[in-house]
C-alpha angles and dihedrals in degrees: 000000000000122000091244092054091047091050091051093050092049092050093053091078091063096051124097117237093256090058092048090057092050090046091052091052091048092049089053089050092051091048092051091046091052092049095047112092113238116232117245116256111275118221112204120233092252089060093231120136127217115219135193136217114041090354097052110136094024122103123211127194127214094261088058091054092045092053092048091047092050091048091050093050091047090052091050092050093050095039094243124129 
């Protein structure tokens, strides 16, 4: 048995019944999520790619990524950052 699984089992004794019910529902959710196949990434026809984090809301196209990749490799080769 993994350490994570053992920790979870040990912590069950400290939970109130309401929490056990919620935990059971969450475990079912996680099981269903793990068994559900994830769809392959879909690339839109315009070949742009939505990003998250600081870039959420911006769309970048492959030439933008290629230019950034080339710039990064060039900086690595010359020792600049």
